[in-house]
N, C-alpha and C positions, 0 to 999 in steps of 0.2 A: 523490582519487576517493572519492565516497560509496559505501559498500557497499549502502545501502538508501535509498530515497526514498519518503516517505509523503505521500499526499494526505489530510489529516485536519484538519478545522477545529473539531472538538469539543475544547475545552480539556482536559477530563478525559482523553480518549483521547490527546491530544498528550503530556500529562504521563506517562501510563502507558507509551506506546511509547518515549518519550525516556528514561525512567528505565531500562527494561529494556535498551535499546540501550547506555546508559552502562555498566550493570553487566556487559554482555557484551563491551564494548569494540568495539561495531559503530558505524562512522561513519554516522549517520543524518541525513538532511535531511528536515525536515517542511515541507510546502507547504500553503497555505490557498487558493490560487487555481490555476485550470487553467493559466494562463500561467506562474506560478512553477514549477509541477510539470513542465511541458513543458521549460522552460528548464534546470531542475535536472537532469533526465534527460539532456538533450543535453550539458550541460557536464560531468557527473560520471561518465557511463557506469556506473550502479550494477549490482549483481548481483541485486537484489530490489526489487520495486515493491509498495506497499501502498496500497489505496484504500478509503476509508470510503464505502460506497454511500449512506449517510444524511447526507452532507455537505450543507450548504446550497447550495454551488455545485453545478453539474451534474457528478455523478461520472462519467457516461457520456462527457462531453467529456473528462474526465481520462483515462479508459480509452482513448479514440480517440487522444488526444495521446500517451499512453504507447506504444501499439501502433505509431504512426507513428515515434516516436523510437527505440524499442527493442523491436522485435517478438520478439526472442529472450530477453528478460529475463522471468523468472517474475513474474506479477502476481497477487497475492492480495488478495481483497476481503472485507470483513466487513459485516454488516448485522443488523438485527433478525431474530430467528429466525422471525417469522411472515411474512416477505416472500418467499415461495417464488417468486412471479412475477418479482420483481426479481432473485432469485438466478439464475434461468434466463437472463434478459436479460443479466446480467453474464458468464455463461459464454459465451453466444453472442457477446458483444463482445470476448472474448479473455482473460478471467480464467482462470487455470489452476486456481484454487481459490477457492471462495466459502464462507464459514462464518459462523455466527451470532457476535454479539459475545462471547457467553460463552465459546465455544470459542476465539475469537481471543485473548481475554484469558487463558485458561487455558494456551494453547499458545504464547504470545508469545515465550518464550525459545527454543523449538524453531524458530519461524518465523524470528526474527531470525538464529538460528544458521545458517540456510541461506545468508544473505548472506555470513556469515563463511566458511563452508566453500567457497564458490565463488571467493573472492578469490585 
């Protein structure tokens, strides 16, 4: 069982999230396509979902897939701090928390810790 599944296609953020998860001993799966994200959620039943709203693939398709597969799992999204309209759309689509990349990066250990505490 993966404790967290992330939809992130930016190599820099993939590396940052993976390194933090490894350090915290959180079983994390990173997906770069909506199909892989949906499949991973269905197969592993994670405790936490993460979505990069600035992914090249449609992040809102990923959010919809996540909500269909695991409506009760907390979904946290991150984006550029100037994208307030996108933030509101993400909340309306089912994200429990939407934060700027800077806050996501700063609080990454705490965010991933949520997946650990729910296992």
